[in-house]
Structures are given as C-alpha cells and as structure tokens.
C-alpha positions as CSV (number, residue, x, y, z in Angstrom):
1,M,139.5,138.7,134.8
2,H,136.9,136.1,133.6
3,K,136.7,136.1,129.8
4,R,133.8,134.4,127.9
5,L,135.3,133.0,124.7
6,A,134.2,132.2,121.0
7,I,136.9,129.8,119.4
8,L,136.9,129.8,115.9
9,G,138.4,126.6,114.5
10,S,138.2,124.8,117.8
11,T,139.1,121.2,116.2
12,G,142.4,122.5,114.8
13,S,145.9,122.6,116.5
14,I,145.6,126.1,118.0
15,G,141.9,125.5,119.0
16,T,142.5,122.1,120.8
17,Q,145.3,123.8,122.7
18,T,143.2,126.6,123.6
19,L,140.5,124.3,124.9
20,D,143.2,122.5,126.9
21,I,144.1,125.7,128.5
22,V,140.6,126.6,129.2
23,S,140.0,123.2,131.1
24,R,143.2,124.0,133.2
25,Y,141.8,127.5,134.2
26,P,138.1,127.1,134.7
27,D,138.0,130.2,136.9
28,L,139.3,132.4,134.2
29,F,137.5,131.2,131.0
30,T,134.0,130.1,129.8
31,V,133.5,128.7,126.3
32,E,130.6,130.5,124.7
33,V,131.0,129.5,121.1
34,L,132.7,126.7,119.2
35,T,133.1,126.6,115.4
36,A,134.6,124.0,113.2
37,G,134.9,123.3,109.5
38,N,134.6,119.6,108.8
39,N,135.7,117.6,112.0
40,I,132.3,116.8,113.2
41,D,133.1,114.1,115.6
42,L,135.7,116.2,117.6
43,L,133.4,119.1,117.6
44,I,130.7,116.9,119.1
45,M,133.1,115.8,121.7
46,Q,134.1,119.2,122.6
47,T,130.5,120.6,122.6
48,K,129.5,117.8,125.2
49,F,132.5,118.6,127.3
50,F,132.5,122.5,127.5
51,R,128.8,123.1,126.8
52,P,129.1,126.3,124.9
53,R,125.8,128.3,124.2
54,Q,126.3,128.1,120.3
55,V,128.2,125.6,118.0
56,V,128.6,126.1,114.3
57,I,129.9,123.6,111.6
58,A,130.7,125.4,108.4
59,N,130.0,122.5,106.3
60,D,126.1,122.4,106.1
61,S,126.3,118.7,105.2
62,H,127.1,117.8,108.7
63,Y,124.5,119.9,110.2
64,L,121.8,117.2,110.8
65,K,124.2,114.9,112.5
66,L,125.5,117.7,114.9
67,K,121.9,118.5,115.6
68,K,121.0,115.0,116.4
69,E,124.0,114.3,118.6
70,L,123.5,117.4,120.6
71,A,119.8,117.0,121.1
72,G,118.9,117.6,124.7
73,L,121.7,119.8,125.3
74,P,121.1,123.6,125.9
75,V,123.2,124.4,122.8
76,E,122.1,126.3,119.7
77,V,123.3,124.3,116.7
78,L,124.0,126.3,113.5
79,S,125.7,125.8,110.2
80,G,127.4,127.8,107.3
81,T,129.9,130.6,107.1
82,E,127.2,133.3,107.9
83,A,126.5,131.6,111.0
84,S,130.3,131.7,112.0
85,E,130.3,135.4,111.3
86,A,127.2,136.0,113.3
87,V,128.0,134.2,116.5
88,V,131.1,136.2,117.3
89,T,129.3,139.5,117.6
90,G,126.9,138.4,120.6
91,N,126.9,140.2,123.9
92,S,127.9,136.9,125.5
93,V,131.2,136.9,123.8
94,D,134.4,138.9,125.3
95,T,137.2,137.4,123.3
96,V,137.3,135.8,119.9
97,V,140.1,133.2,119.3
98,A,140.6,133.2,115.6
99,A,142.2,129.9,115.0
100,M,140.6,129.0,111.6
101,V,143.3,128.3,109.0
102,G,143.6,130.2,105.7
103,F,141.2,132.6,103.9
104,A,138.2,131.0,105.5
105,G,139.0,132.8,108.8
106,L,138.7,136.4,107.2
107,G,134.9,136.7,107.4
108,P,134.5,135.7,111.1
109,T,137.5,137.6,112.2
110,A,136.6,140.7,110.4
111,A,133.0,140.6,111.9
112,A,134.5,140.1,115.3
113,V,136.8,143.1,114.9
114,A,134.0,145.2,113.5
115,A,131.9,144.4,116.6
116,G,134.7,145.8,118.8
117,K,135.5,142.2,120.3
118,E,138.9,141.5,121.7
119,V,140.6,139.1,119.1
120,A,143.4,136.7,120.0
121,L,144.7,136.2,116.3
122,A,146.2,132.8,115.3
123,N,144.9,133.3,111.7
124,K,147.7,135.3,110.1
125,E,146.1,135.2,106.6
126,T,143.5,137.6,108.0
127,L,146.0,140.3,108.1
128,V,148.0,139.1,104.9
129,V,145.0,139.2,103.1
130,A,143.1,142.3,104.4
131,G,145.5,144.1,106.8
132,E,144.4,147.5,105.7
133,L,140.7,146.6,106.0
134,I,141.1,144.8,109.5
135,T,143.1,147.4,111.0
136,G,140.6,150.1,109.8
137,Y,137.8,148.2,111.5
138,A,139.9,148.0,114.6
139,A,140.5,151.6,114.7
140,R,136.8,152.6,114.5
141,S,135.5,149.9,116.7
142,G,138.1,149.9,119.5
143,S,138.8,146.2,119.0
144,R,142.1,145.0,120.4
145,L,144.2,142.4,118.3
146,I,146.4,140.3,120.5
147,P,148.6,137.9,118.2
148,I,149.0,134.3,119.1
149,D,151.7,133.5,116.5
150,S,155.0,133.0,118.7
151,E,156.8,135.5,116.7
152,H,154.3,138.3,117.1
153,S,153.5,137.5,120.6
154,A,157.2,137.9,121.3
155,I,157.3,141.3,119.5
156,M,154.2,142.5,121.5
157,Q,156.0,141.4,124.7
158,C,159.1,143.4,123.8
159,L,157.2,146.5,122.8
160,T,155.1,146.7,126.0
161,G,155.9,149.7,127.9
162,E,158.1,151.1,125.2
163,P,157.2,154.5,123.8
164,A,155.7,155.2,120.2
165,G,158.5,155.8,117.7
166,S,161.3,154.0,119.6
167,V,161.5,151.0,117.3
168,E,164.5,150.9,114.8
169,K,163.6,147.4,113.5
170,I,162.0,144.1,114.2
171,I,163.6,140.8,114.0
172,L,161.7,137.8,113.2
173,T,163.2,134.5,113.9
174,G,162.6,131.0,112.4
175,S,163.7,127.6,112.8
176,G,164.4,127.1,109.1
177,G,162.3,124.1,108.9
178,P,163.3,120.6,108.1
179,F,165.3,121.4,105.0
180,R,167.5,124.3,106.3
181,T,170.7,122.6,105.1
182,T,169.3,120.4,102.3
183,P,171.0,121.1,99.0
184,A,168.7,122.9,96.4
185,E,169.2,119.9,93.9
186,E,167.4,117.5,96.6
187,L,164.5,119.9,97.2
188,P,162.5,118.8,94.1
189,A,162.3,115.2,95.5
190,V,161.0,116.3,99.0
191,T,157.8,114.4,99.9
192,P,154.8,115.7,102.1
193,E,155.8,113.1,104.8
194,M,159.4,114.7,105.0
195,A,158.2,118.3,104.9
196,L,155.7,117.5,107.9
197,R,158.4,116.4,110.1
198,H,159.2,119.7,111.7
199,P,162.4,119.8,113.9
200,K,160.8,122.0,116.7
201,W,157.3,122.8,116.4
202,T,154.1,120.6,116.5
203,M,151.7,122.4,114.3
204,G,148.7,121.8,111.6
205,A,149.8,120.5,108.3
206,K,149.4,123.7,106.3
207,I,151.6,125.9,108.6
208,T,154.0,123.0,108.9
209,I,154.4,123.1,105.0
210,D,154.7,126.9,105.1
211,S,157.6,126.7,107.6
212,A,159.4,124.2,105.4
213,T,159.1,126.7,102.3
214,L,159.7,129.7,104.5
215,M,156.4,131.1,103.3
216,N,155.5,131.4,107.0
217,K,158.2,133.9,107.6
218,G,156.9,135.9,104.6
219,L,153.4,135.9,105.8
220,E,154.7,136.9,109.2
221,V,156.6,140.0,107.7
222,I,153.1,141.1,106.3
223,E,151.2,140.4,109.5
224,A,153.9,142.2,111.6
225,H,153.7,145.2,109.2
226,W,150.0,145.6,110.0
227,L,150.1,144.6,113.6
228,F,152.7,146.9,114.8
229,G,152.6,149.6,112.1
230,I,156.3,149.0,111.0
231,P,157.3,149.4,107.3
232,A,158.0,146.0,106.0
233,E,161.6,147.1,105.1
234,K,162.3,147.5,108.8
235,I,161.3,143.9,109.5
236,E,164.3,141.4,109.3
237,V,164.2,137.6,109.2
238,L,166.8,135.5,111.0
239,I,167.1,131.8,111.0
240,H,167.5,130.5,114.7
241,P,167.6,126.7,114.6
242,Q,167.3,126.4,118.4
243,S,163.9,128.2,118.4
244,V,164.4,129.5,121.9
245,I,164.4,133.2,121.0
246,H,161.0,133.8,119.2
247,S,161.8,137.2,118.0
248,L,163.5,140.5,118.9
249,V,163.0,144.2,118.7
250,Q,165.8,146.7,118.0
251,F,165.3,150.3,119.5
252,K,166.8,153.5,118.1
253,D,169.2,153.9,120.9
254,G,170.8,150.6,119.8
255,S,169.6,148.3,122.4
256,V,167.8,145.0,121.7
257,K,165.0,143.1,123.5
258,A,164.4,139.4,123.0
259,Q,161.5,137.1,124.2
260,L,162.8,133.6,125.0
261,G,160.8,130.3,125.9
262,I,160.6,126.8,124.8
263,P,158.9,125.9,121.5
264,D,155.4,125.4,122.9
265,M,152.5,127.3,121.3
266,R,150.5,127.0,124.6
267,L,152.7,130.1,125.9
268,P,151.6,132.7,123.2
269,I,148.1,131.4,123.4
270,I,147.8,131.7,127.3
271,Y,149.6,135.0,127.1
272,A,147.0,136.3,124.6
273,L,144.3,135.0,126.6
274,T,145.4,136.7,129.8
275,Y,146.9,140.0,128.7
276,P,147.9,142.3,130.2
277,D,148.3,139.8,133.2
278,R,150.3,136.7,133.5
279,V,149.4,133.3,135.3
280,I,151.4,130.6,136.7
281,T,151.7,127.6,134.3
282,D,153.4,124.2,134.3
283,I,155.1,124.6,131.0
284,P,158.7,123.7,131.2
285,R,161.1,126.6,131.6
286,P,164.1,126.9,129.2
287,E,167.3,125.7,130.8
288,L,169.7,128.1,129.1
289,A,172.8,126.5,130.4
290,D,171.8,123.1,128.9
291,I,171.1,124.9,125.5
292,A,174.7,126.1,125.6
293,S,174.6,128.2,122.3
294,L,172.1,130.2,120.4
295,T,172.9,130.7,116.7
296,F,171.6,132.8,113.9
297,E,171.9,132.9,110.2
298,K,170.5,134.8,107.2
299,P,167.6,133.0,105.3
300,D,168.6,131.4,102.0
301,T,166.2,133.0,99.6
302,N,167.8,131.3,96.5
303,R,166.5,127.9,97.8
304,F,163.4,129.2,99.4
305,R,162.0,131.9,97.2
306,N,158.7,132.3,99.1
307,L,160.0,134.8,101.4
308,T,161.3,137.2,98.5
309,L,157.8,136.5,97.0
310,A,155.9,137.8,100.1
311,R,158.1,140.9,100.3
312,E,157.4,141.6,96.8
313,A,153.7,141.3,97.5
314,I,153.6,143.6,100.5
315,A,155.8,146.1,98.7
316,R,153.2,146.2,95.8
317,G,150.4,146.5,98.3
318,G,146.7,146.4,97.5
319,N,145.3,143.0,96.6
320,I,148.6,141.4,95.7
321,P,149.2,139.8,99.1
322,C,145.6,138.4,98.8
323,A,146.7,136.7,95.6
324,L,150.0,135.6,97.3
325,N,148.0,133.9,100.0
326,A,145.4,132.2,97.7
327,A,148.1,130.7,95.5
328,N,150.0,129.5,98.4
329,E,147.0,127.8,99.9
330,V,146.2,126.1,96.6
331,A,149.9,125.0,96.1
332,V,150.3,123.6,99.6
333,A,147.1,121.6,99.2
334,S,148.2,120.2,95.9
335,F,151.7,119.4,97.3
336,L,150.1,117.6,100.4
337,N,148.0,115.6,97.7
338,N,151.2,114.5,95.9
339,E,150.1,116.5,92.7
340,I,153.1,118.8,92.6
341,R,156.6,118.8,93.8
342,F,157.8,120.8,96.8
343,T,159.6,123.3,94.6
344,D,156.5,124.0,92.5
345,I,154.8,125.7,95.4
346,A,157.0,128.8,95.0
347,A,156.7,128.5,91.2
348,T,152.9,128.5,91.5
349,V,152.8,131.7,93.9
350,E,155.2,133.5,91.6
351,Y,153.0,132.7,88.5
352,V,149.9,134.0,90.2
353,I,151.3,137.3,91.6
354,E,152.8,138.1,88.3
355,N,149.4,137.6,86.6
356,T,147.1,139.3,88.9
357,E,145.9,142.7,88.2
358,F,146.6,145.1,90.8
359,N,143.6,146.8,92.8
360,K,144.3,149.2,95.6
361,E,140.8,149.2,97.0
362,A,140.5,147.7,100.5
363,S,137.1,146.0,100.5
364,P,135.7,142.6,101.1
365,G,134.6,142.4,97.5
366,V,137.8,143.1,96.0
367,Y,139.6,140.6,98.4
368,A,136.8,137.9,97.6
369,E,137.2,138.4,93.9
370,T,141.0,138.4,94.2
371,D,141.0,135.2,96.2
372,S,138.7,133.5,93.7
373,R,140.6,134.6,90.6
374,S,144.0,133.7,92.1
375,R,143.0,130.2,93.1
376,S,141.8,129.5,89.6
377,L,145.1,130.9,88.1
378,A,147.0,128.6,90.7
379,K,145.0,125.6,89.6
380,K,145.5,126.3,85.9
381,F,149.2,126.7,86.4
382,I,149.4,123.3,88.4
383,S,147.3,121.6,85.8
384,K,149.7,122.7,83.0
385,S,152.7,121.8,85.2
386,E,151.2,118.2,85.5
387,K,151.1,117.7,81.9
C-alpha cells in the first residue's frame, strides 16, 4: 500500500501535518507534487527535504526565486493556477491531498477528480461551491473522495460496512468555538485575536474564524449532503464542547454509532491516506475515565446566524452555496484585517445571498461568475458598512 502523493496547499495547516505524517511513514508514502500559494520560503524548505518531481507556486511573482533556490535539484518548477491543475493529473500521482483553503482549491481538486484520482479532501469549499459538479465528475471517472474534515471522517468511519439506505440521520458535532457562552451584546466587540483562540483545535486562521461564527458547521452540512448523499434536513448539528465525539450516525433501527478520538487533525489525515487500512500511530488515546462527562446542546442560531444562512443556501441550491462561500471568505478576511466587526460577517453573507440571482446550472463558468459577483457584492456591502 504505497501511495504517491500530490499535496495541494502544502504550506498550510493540513499540508504541513500531512508532510509530518509522510516523514513518519516513508515506506507508505512518496511525495510527487507540492503546491503552495504564497509561502515561498516554507515551500523551498519542503521541496529540499521531500524532493518531489514537481513543485508549483500559484503566485507567479515568486517563480524566479523558487527556480533559483531549487536550481540543481531534479525538480520541475512551475507557477500559476493552470499548473496547479495540470500536475495533479499525471501518472506519477495516486492520491491528491486537497488542502488548499477556499475557492482557490476548486480548480485543482476538480481536475484531480475528473482524472480519476483518489482525493483526500480537506478543502470543504470545493463541495460547498460545486458539490453537484464534483460528484458528477467522480461518478464518471471513478474517483474516490475521502474526507479529511474530522466530522466527515467520523461519519465515513461510522458508515463503513453499513448497507445503503440504512441511515436515518447524520449528527455533526462542533465545539461551539470560543464564544459558545458569550452574551450576544458582547459579540460586536470581539477582536480577531479573541476569535483565533480556539478552545480545542489548532487550525488555520480562516477555518478558526469559521468555527467561531459557526459557519464551519453550515459548510459541513452542505459538504456532508454531497459526500454521503443525505438530504440536508436529515443532517443535525449538536454542540459538543469536549470535542471527543467527532460525529454520529443514527440508523433506521434506532441505533447510533459515534466515532471518538482526541482533537488532533493527524487522525483524520492518516485515516484518509491509509484507507481502508489502519496503521499504528503514537497519537495519544482518549482517556474516557479522565474526561468524566460528554455533553451536548443545540446550537444557538440567534447569536450565530451563519448556520441558518448555510441551510438556506443548500435549500435553494444551484449557485447560492457558491455565493455564500464567496461572501464568507471576503467577510472573514475583512474581519481579520480589522475592517469589520465580528457580527458583520453574518450580515455580509446574508446580504450577498439575498442579492444573488439564482442559477441552477452546475458548470465551472457559472461558479466562477457567481464567485466573482458575490465577492464584489460583499466588498460593496462592507464598504457601505464602514461609512
């Protein structure tokens, strides 16, 4: 079971953890391709250590530096988004780790799926934006999508071996983020520094803010709908502050399966990379007696409206989830830059999806146009808010 990997977004949180796993299991994995957006220095270090066949920097302005620093190594150096899409289709790649953040990950991931590659999917936005398109590609090419998100990995593990049609509902769990008990009147004063202090998980900035607003749970509902073919109304969200149970599946006979583990992203990453096998790891085991209690509560959608907005988007379908995602990306970036308040993130998303023209066509062109228009709408709304 030796797999040759292309890692899209190798310098991000999931990418670096994936490479850590690769370094621990050299008999199981070889790195064939690395891609990054802007972190040129880390990409150079990774390339010198792992010696992939190809390396891509999406930002063309870094190409000459990358080429110079890697001179003398047997590595093909490329740049630009088209190169990121091309390298994942080669015969030297078995599995593509889609770890890029946001809409930027759609093109390369779609190319990998269309080429029939196994895809370990950490980029939830790919299915949020273009779930119908991607699942259609997978059906035609035979590509296998294996989720890296801890919640969807848990669901997959609970479903393995179960007959089709046996699921009554899926239950996604979430920690509730750092403001689970914060009064609504205090939320406008939340700063980026406060929002980035997640109580359980160590993640990149964008997903950490999504966790704080509960948008991550909304995006996960949409992702689960496409990954597992379950209607969104049969996907429940529960807040589970201990973050030990990563998700559950309830079956039509009334039984419930849960997947448990410590909050460590290496677990779902290594499961995705070694599926259907399992390997021995040194990751700490959960000591249930020490945990003492596991609690659950309904999410507060009055204080955290993004979950409701995401459900509205998938209910409307078509290009509306794409608009939701684009608006959220713009709003989160603006919040991290101290341009808007924490509560303005949901307000921006709501404005954009209410002002997006519906289009049911599942095509790259429609999604690209919707993404562009939605970003413009979001920036327009934020600009007015600042005034």
